[in-house]
TORMARLUM-614450 format. One line per 3 residues: number of its first residue (from 1); their letters; for each residue x, y, z of C-alpha. Coordinates in steps of 0.05 Angstrom, whole numbers, plus 32768, in hexadecimal, padded with zeros to 4 digits. Each point is the difference from the previous one (the first is absolute). Layout:
% residues N
NUM = a = X Y Z ~ ...
% end
This chain:
% residues 119
1 = mtg = 86B3 8001 7C7F ~ 804E 8030 7FFB ~ 800B 8037 7FCA
4 = kee = 8035 7FC7 7FDE ~ 7FBB 7FCF 7FF8 ~ 7FDC 8031 7FE9
7 = kyv = 8012 8016 7FD0 ~ 7FF7 7FB5 7FD6 ~ 7FC7 7FFC 8009
10 = lsl = 7FC0 8009 7FCF ~ 7FD2 802B 8020 ~ 7FB2 7FED 7FDF
13 = qti = 7FFE 8043 7FE6 ~ 8042 7FFF 7FD5 ~ 7FDE 7FAE 7FF2
16 = rri = 7FC9 8027 7FE3 ~ 801C 8034 7FD0 ~ 8020 7FCA 7FD9
19 = ldf = 7FBF 7FDE 7FF2 ~ 7FD9 8031 7FFE ~ 8032 8026 7FCB
22 = rdd = 7FE5 7FBD 7FD4 ~ 7FB9 8001 8008 ~ 7FF3 803C 7FF7
25 = rnw = 802A 7FFD 7FBB ~ 7FDB 7FAB 7FFF ~ 8042 7FE8 7FFE
28 = aqf = 7FEA 7FC3 802A ~ 7FE3 7FEB 7FB3 ~ 803F 7FE9 7FF1
31 = hnp = 801E 7FF0 8049 ~ 8002 7FB2 8006 ~ 802E 7FD2 802B
34 = kdl = 802E 7FF4 7FBA ~ 8014 804B 7FED ~ 7FFA 8018 803C
37 = ais = 8047 7FCA 8011 ~ 8016 800C 7FBE ~ 7FFC 8050 8018
40 = isl = 8023 7FF1 804D ~ 8031 7FCB 7FCF ~ 8011 803E 7FD0
43 = eas = 8005 8040 802A ~ 8027 7FD1 802C ~ 8030 7FF6 7FC8
46 = ell = 8007 804B 7FF8 ~ 800B 8001 804E ~ 803C 7FDC 7FEF
49 = evf = 8017 8021 7FC8 ~ 8009 8038 8020 ~ 8046 7FDF 8023
52 = qws = 800D 7FDA 7FB4 ~ 8048 801C 8002 ~ 800C 8029 8037
55 = atd = 801E 7FFE 803A ~ 7FDE 7FF7 803F ~ 7FFE 8042 801C
58 = isa = 7FB0 8010 7FFB ~ 8006 8049 8009 ~ 8028 8008 7FB7
61 = dgk = 7FE3 802A 7FCD ~ 7FB1 8002 8011 ~ 800A 7FB3 800D
64 = ldk = 7FD7 8006 8044 ~ 7FC9 8023 7FE2 ~ 7FF2 7FC5 7FC5
67 = ike = 7FFB 7FDA 803E ~ 7FCD 8015 801B ~ 7FD9 800D 7FBD
70 = ela = 800A 7FBC 7FED ~ 7FFB 7FEB 8048 ~ 7FBE 8020 8009
73 = dvi = 7FEA 7FE2 7FB8 ~ 800F 7FB7 801D ~ 7FD5 8002 803B
76 = nyc = 7FC8 802B 7FD4 ~ 7FFC 7FB8 7FD8 ~ 7FFE 7FE3 8036
79 = vlm = 7FCD 801D 802F ~ 7FCE 7FFC 7FC6 ~ 8014 7FAC 7FF1
82 = adc = 7FF6 7FFB 8044 ~ 7FB8 8027 7FF2 ~ 7FF4 7FD7 7FC3
85 = cgl = 8006 7FC2 8024 ~ 7FD1 8009 8040 ~ 804A 7FFB 802B
88 = dln = 8007 801F 8046 ~ 804D 801E 7FF1 ~ 8006 7FFF 804F
91 = qiv = 7FF7 7FC0 8014 ~ 8026 7FE3 7FB7 ~ 803D 8023 8010
94 = ndk = 7FF9 7FE1 8053 ~ 7FF4 7FC2 7FE3 ~ 8041 8005 7FD3
97 = isr = 8031 8016 8034 ~ 7FE0 7FBD 802E ~ 8011 7FD9 7FD4
100 = naq = 803F 801F 7FF4 ~ 8019 7FFF 8049 ~ 7FE5 7FB2 7FFF
103 = kyp = 8042 7FEF 7FC5 ~ 802B 8035 8017 ~ 8009 7FFE 804A
106 = ldk = 802C 8024 8025 ~ 8029 7FCE 8019 ~ 8010 7FEA 7FC0
109 = ayg = 7FF8 803C 7FD3 ~ 801F 804A 8019 ~ 8036 800A 7FEE
112 = ssa = 7FEC 7FD1 7FD0 ~ 7FFE 800B 7FA9 ~ 7FEF 7FC4 7FF8
115 = kyt = 7FC9 7FEB 7FE1 ~ 7FC5 7FD7 8024 ~ 8012 7FB2 7FEB
118 = el = 804B 8019 800D ~ 7FFA 8009 803D
% end
């Protein structure tokens, strides 16, 4: 794995910290798929709010710090959702990439923003 790729990997230690944080506070009892999905959506909305009514420069006005904070919240809740549902994150992400590769073949999708139904 190259250095560039390593920054995108959640280590087992990081995942364990997320789960331990929850468990140390006895919060698993409040976590169910519905509420975790709501939390993912709410945190994603907070991430989106960073960009509302603003220029696209993410370095301005402390935007990058807020992006990091909200993206971390989304990722944390995604890990908790996967754990709650007994899902293997690597497997489901790779399965989705494979499905997307079928929907968006390189020869049709390269350089196009069109939806797969319009290719």
